[in-house]
C-alpha positions in Angstrom: 0.0 0.0 -0.3 1.1 3.3 -0.8 2.4 5.5 2.4 0.3 8.7 3.2 2.2 11.4 5.5 1.0 10.7 9.0 -1.2 7.7 8.2 -0.8 3.9 8.0 2.8 2.8 7.6 3.9 6.5 7.8 2.9 7.0 11.8 6.3 7.8 13.4 5.2 8.7 17.0 3.1 6.9 19.0 1.2 8.1 22.2 0.6 4.8 23.8 -0.4 3.5 27.4 -0.6 -0.1 29.2 -2.2 -0.6 32.5 -2.9 -3.6 34.7 -6.1 -3.7 37.0 -7.1 -6.0 40.3 -10.8 -6.0 38.9 -12.5 -6.4 35.4 -14.6 -3.5 36.1 -11.5 -1.1 37.0 -10.1 -2.1 33.5 -12.9 -1.5 31.3 -13.3 2.0 33.5 -10.1 2.8 32.1 -10.5 1.6 28.6 -13.8 3.9 28.3 -12.0 6.4 29.9 -9.3 6.9 27.6 -11.7 6.8 24.7 -13.7 9.8 26.2 -10.2 11.5 26.6 -9.1 11.1 23.3 -12.7 12.1 21.8 -12.5 15.5 24.1 -8.7 16.3 22.6 -10.3 15.5 19.3 -13.1 17.9 19.5 -12.3 20.5 22.1 -8.5 20.8 20.9 -8.3 19.8 17.4 -12.0 20.8 16.5 -12.2 17.5 14.7 -15.8 15.9 15.3 -15.5 12.5 16.2 -17.9 9.3 16.7 -17.4 7.1 19.6 -18.0 3.5 19.2 -16.8 -0.1 19.5 -15.5 -2.2 16.8 -16.9 -5.2 15.6 -15.3 -8.5 16.5 -13.2 -8.9 13.2 -12.1 -5.1 13.8 -11.0 -5.4 17.2 -7.2 -5.2 18.1 -5.9 -8.9 18.2 -6.4 -10.6 21.5 -8.7 -7.6 22.9 -12.3 -8.4 24.3 -13.2 -5.3 23.3 -11.9 -2.4 21.3 -13.3 1.2 21.8 -12.6 4.0 19.1 -13.1 7.2 17.9 -13.8 7.5 14.3 -13.6 11.1 12.1 -14.7 12.2 8.7 -12.4 13.6 6.2 -13.2 16.4 3.8 -13.1 13.8 0.9 -15.7 11.5 2.4 -13.3 8.8 3.8 -13.3 7.8 7.3 -10.1 7.9 9.5 -9.8 5.8 13.0 -8.3 8.6 14.9 -7.7 6.7 18.2 -8.6 3.5 20.0 -8.8 1.9 23.3 -8.5 -1.5 24.1 -10.0 -3.8 27.2 -7.8 -6.8 26.9 -9.0 -8.8 29.7 -7.1 -11.3 31.2 -5.8 -12.8 27.7 -2.2 -11.1 27.8 -2.0 -11.8 31.5 -2.3 -15.3 31.0 -0.1 -15.6 27.8 2.3 -13.7 29.7 1.8 -14.8 33.1 1.4 -11.4 34.4 0.1 -11.7 38.1 -0.9 -9.6 41.1 -0.8 -10.2 44.6 -4.4 -9.6 46.1 -5.6 -8.6 49.4 -6.3 -12.1 50.4 -2.5 -13.1 49.6 -3.4 -14.8 46.5 -1.8 -14.6 43.2 -4.1 -13.7 40.4 -4.1 -12.7 37.0 -4.1 -8.7 36.2 -7.1 -7.2 33.9 -5.2 -5.2 31.2 -5.9 -2.0 29.0 -3.9 -0.4 26.0 -4.5 2.6 24.2 -2.9 4.9 21.9 -3.0 7.7 19.7 -0.1 8.6 16.7 1.0 11.2 14.6 -2.3 10.0 12.5 -4.2 12.9 14.6 -1.7 15.1 12.4 -3.1 13.9 9.3 -6.9 14.1 10.7 -6.2 17.6 11.4 -4.6 18.7 7.9 -7.5 16.8 5.9 -10.4 17.9 8.1 -9.8 21.6 8.3 -7.3 22.8 5.3 -8.0 24.2 2.0 -6.5 25.0 -1.6 -4.5 27.8 0.1 -3.0 25.6 2.8 -3.3 24.8 6.4 -6.3 25.7 8.6 -5.3 25.2 12.3 -7.1 25.5 15.3 -6.4 28.4 17.4 -6.1 26.0 20.7 -3.1 24.2 18.5 -1.6 26.5 16.4 2.3 27.2 17.4 1.7 30.8 16.2 -1.9 32.2 17.0 -1.0 35.7 15.8 1.3 37.2 13.3 2.1 40.8 12.6 3.5 41.8 9.5 4.7 45.6 8.9 4.3 47.3 5.7 7.0 50.0 5.1 9.5 51.6 2.9 12.8 52.5 4.5 14.1 51.8 8.0 12.5 54.9 9.7 8.9 53.6 8.6 9.9 50.1 9.8 11.0 51.7 13.4 7.9 53.7 13.8 5.7 50.7 13.2 8.1 48.3 15.4 7.7 51.1 18.3 3.8 50.8 17.9 3.7 47.1 17.7 6.0 46.5 20.6 3.4 47.1 23.5 0.7 45.3 21.6 3.0 42.0 21.3 3.9 42.5 25.1 0.2 42.6 25.8 -0.8 39.7 23.5 1.7 37.7 25.2 0.9 38.7 28.8 -2.5 36.9 27.9 -0.9 33.8 26.9 -1.6 34.5 23.2 1.4 33.2 21.1 2.4 36.0 18.6 5.1 36.7 16.1 6.2 40.2 14.7 7.7 39.3 11.2 10.2 42.4 10.4 12.0 40.4 8.4 14.0 42.7 5.5 14.2 40.0 3.1 10.9 39.1 2.2 7.9 41.3 0.5 4.5 41.7 2.7 3.0 39.7 -0.1 5.2 36.7 0.2 4.6 36.8 4.0 0.9 36.7 3.7 0.8 34.0 1.4 3.5 32.1 3.6 1.4 32.2 6.9 -1.5 31.5 5.2 0.1 28.2 3.7 1.0 27.4 7.7 -2.2 28.0 8.7 -1.6 30.9 11.3 -5.3 31.7 12.8 -5.0 35.6 12.6 -2.6 37.8 10.7 -2.7 41.5 11.5 -1.0 44.0 9.1 0.1 47.6 9.7 1.5 50.3 7.3 1.7 54.3 7.2 -1.9 54.8 6.8 -2.6 52.1 9.7 -0.1 54.4 11.9 -2.1 57.7 10.7 -5.4 56.0 11.3 -4.5 54.3 14.3 -6.0 50.9 13.1 -4.6 47.3 12.1 -6.0 45.1 9.2 -7.1 41.9 10.7 -7.2 38.9 8.7 -8.7 35.4 9.9 -7.4 32.4 8.3 -10.4 30.3 8.2 -12.7 32.4 6.5 -10.1 35.0 4.7 -12.2 37.9 5.7 -10.1 41.0 6.3 -11.5 43.8 8.9 -9.9 47.3 9.8 -9.9 47.4 13.7 -9.2 50.3 15.8 -5.7 49.8 17.5 -7.3 50.7 21.1 -9.8 47.6 20.0 -7.3 45.2 18.4 -6.6 43.0 21.7 -10.0 42.5 22.6 -11.0 41.6 18.5 -8.0 39.0 18.7 -9.1 37.3 21.7 -13.1 37.3 20.3 -11.5 36.0 16.5 -9.7 33.2 18.6 -12.1 31.8 20.0 -14.6 32.3 17.0 -12.5 31.0 14.8 -12.0 27.6 17.0 -15.7 27.1 17.2 -16.3 28.1 13.6 -14.0 25.3 12.2 -15.6 22.7 14.4 -19.1 23.6 13.7 -18.2 23.6 9.9 -16.7 20.2 10.3 -19.4 19.1 12.4 -22.0 19.8 10.1 -20.0 18.4 7.1 -19.8 15.0 9.0 -23.8 15.5 10.2 -24.7 16.2 6.1 -22.6 13.0 5.4 -24.0 10.6 7.7 -27.0 8.7 5.5 -29.3 5.9 6.9 -30.0 3.4 3.7 -32.1 0.2 4.2 -31.2 -1.6 1.2 -27.6 -2.5 -0.5 -28.3 -1.0 -3.8 -28.9 2.5 -2.0 -25.9 1.3 0.1 -23.6 1.3 -2.8 -25.3 4.0 -4.5 -24.3 6.6 -1.3 -20.6 4.9 -1.0 -19.8 5.9 -4.8 -21.8 9.2 -5.1 -22.0 11.0 -1.8 -19.5 9.4 0.4 -19.0 9.8 4.3 -20.9 7.4 6.7 -23.6 5.1 6.0 -25.8 4.1 8.7 -27.2 0.5 7.8 -28.4 -2.5 9.5 -25.9 -5.5 9.6 -26.6 -9.2 10.8 -23.5 -9.2 13.1 -21.8 -12.2 11.5 -18.5 -11.9 10.2 -19.3 -13.6 6.6 -21.4 -10.5 6.0 -19.2 -8.0 7.0 -16.4 -9.5 4.9 -18.4 -9.8 1.5 -19.5 -6.3 2.0 -15.8 -5.1 2.5 -14.9 -7.2 -0.7 -17.7 -5.9 -2.8 -17.5 -2.4 -1.9 -14.5 -1.5 -0.3 -16.6 -0.4 3.1 -15.6 -1.4 6.2 -17.8 -1.1 9.3 -16.2 1.8 11.2 -18.0 1.4 14.7 -21.0 0.4 16.5 -21.7 4.1 17.6 -22.0 4.2 21.6 -25.1 6.3 20.9 -27.0 3.8 18.4 -30.7 3.3 19.2 -32.4 0.0 19.5 -33.8 -0.3 16.2 -35.5 -3.4 14.5 -34.6 -3.7 11.1 -33.2 -6.2 8.2 -29.6 -6.6 7.4 -28.8 -4.8 3.8 -27.4 -7.7 2.6 -28.7 -11.0 3.9 -32.2 -9.5 4.9 -31.7 -11.0 8.3 -32.8 -9.5 11.6 -31.0 -6.7 12.9 -31.2 -4.9 16.8 -29.2 -1.6 15.8 -27.5 0.4 12.9 -23.9 0.3 12.5 -21.9 2.9 10.5 -20.0 1.7 7.3 -17.4 3.6 5.3 -14.4 3.9 3.0 -11.5 4.5 5.0 -7.8 5.4 5.2 
């Protein structure tokens, strides 16, 4: 398979954990907790909406009793498994003879979990938010949240602008906002505008002689590419507002796209049509057998991404075999 940057076969950095517990209940709680932590990070920091669920037996981590997952939808309509957490039961403990001394003094096998995310999250971030102009970064994760670009002719003008900008930079940093003042004389302002747009810096400020005279800044937001002129004495408040607004705007945009691309179907023909024409998640009934799951995968290249945790009980018939089904699962083509 061709490697994809940050994704399968190119995941070069992992955050991974393994825990051992005295009881089954504690281990299950740990595995579920990590799924929720990963989901919270994806949604609140990355601004990437995810579906929390469990994997089917054939999609579980090998040796796991249960695999919990968060599934995200990219702009091309393909799903991405963004993180997993596994309840391993005592399977690995018995295989590797991992025991602990109980309160009663008995040696018992531990109940284990494992969980992890990787640089795949970077791929998810890029594919969820970015556009043809480059990266679009959520302010909570952007290494540079605000860049200030001076527009000047000659060093005297640059010095004048720099003196004006210095207290603004100090005030923003005192508020915990990451800001860069780009006074390089090796690049034109237009080049810098394109550079920071490409890098996904959430907010760009520009200040030239006219702005100095008028006491204003030109403020541009990366997500919508909108530009406004803001009075200097209001610019800090404007930046604080924009950082929150950009974070919520890109999340809501991704959330709306995801929801618009969850399609319920009740027949196999409709299932295949949605996959080819619309893409995204397809919510459908499945008879619960690995044979049906494998046949659908072979014929359509779609897999069951998860059984959503919030899936409602709903009597229906499997789209392929017509056998009874108690709830819908989410299918999709995936990375």
